[in-house]
Residue, then its C-alpha position, 0 to 999 in steps of 0.5 A: m468515487t472509490r475510497i481506499g485505505l492503504l497500509s503496509d508493513t504490518h509484520g503480523l500485527l494488526d492494530e485494532r484502530i485500523f478498523e476504525h480508520f478504515q470503516d468507511v473505505d470501499e477497499i483496503w490495499h496492503a503493500g506487503d510484509i503482511g507477516a501472518i495469514e491471520v492479518m490478511l484474513r481479518l482484513r479480507e473479512f472486513k473489506p475487499l482486499r488487494a495485496v502484494r507479498g513483501n520480502a518478509d512474507y513467508g508460508d501461506v501469505r507468500y503462496l497466495l499473493r504476487d509480487v506485483e499487482a496492476f489494476r484499474i480503479e475508475h480511470v486510474n491505472v494502479l501499480m502496487t509492489h512492496i519494494g518500489f524504490q532503491h536508493g531513491y530511484l525506481t527499481h529496474e522492474v518498476r521502471r520497466i513496467v511504467e515505461q511500457s504502460p502508463v501508471g497514474l498511481f504507484v504504491s509501494g511499502h518496504s521502507h517503513i517511511l511515509n512518502v507521498h510524491f509526484d514522479r514527474p518523469h513518469n507522470m504518476l503519484c507515488l504513495n508509500p504508507g509507511a508502516a502500520g506495524k511496530y517492527g522496524i525503524q519507524t517511531v509512529q505507525t502510519l496509514l493513508r486514506f484517499c479517494i479515486d474519483g474518475d481520473k483523480v486521486t483526492d482527499l488524501e489523509v495521513i493517519e498516525l497511530h500514536k502510542n496508547 
């Protein structure tokens, strides 16, 4: 079983409470718009990090990360990118990828809106953790925590970082 902490859209802000909530995870995944190399380095020092660059990532962050990451955890094929949906539909690039190779778990960010749903046409679970930063339209900072156990995603938790 692999425990995952998922966040997105930090935009240069790394709330210290994230470390508390991700203390027991095996990996942290960041779905883009990290915002500052320092955020990426602190997360990497804390836990193994998988991340993609977002449309608002520049400089070192943009140079060090790719737009799309595809990998396998246990028996689950994972696809992660920052912008995965436009107007409620998979982007053309994401649709092309998932139609060429099966994906069990699709992770994206960008919208700043927490979203968990199952995409029946592509037989995949879609996760968007919302935004862990304070820049954007969201009123509550959100994170996701879950496990991958064999070929299943289990124990999904929504974490809300309420204002102090």
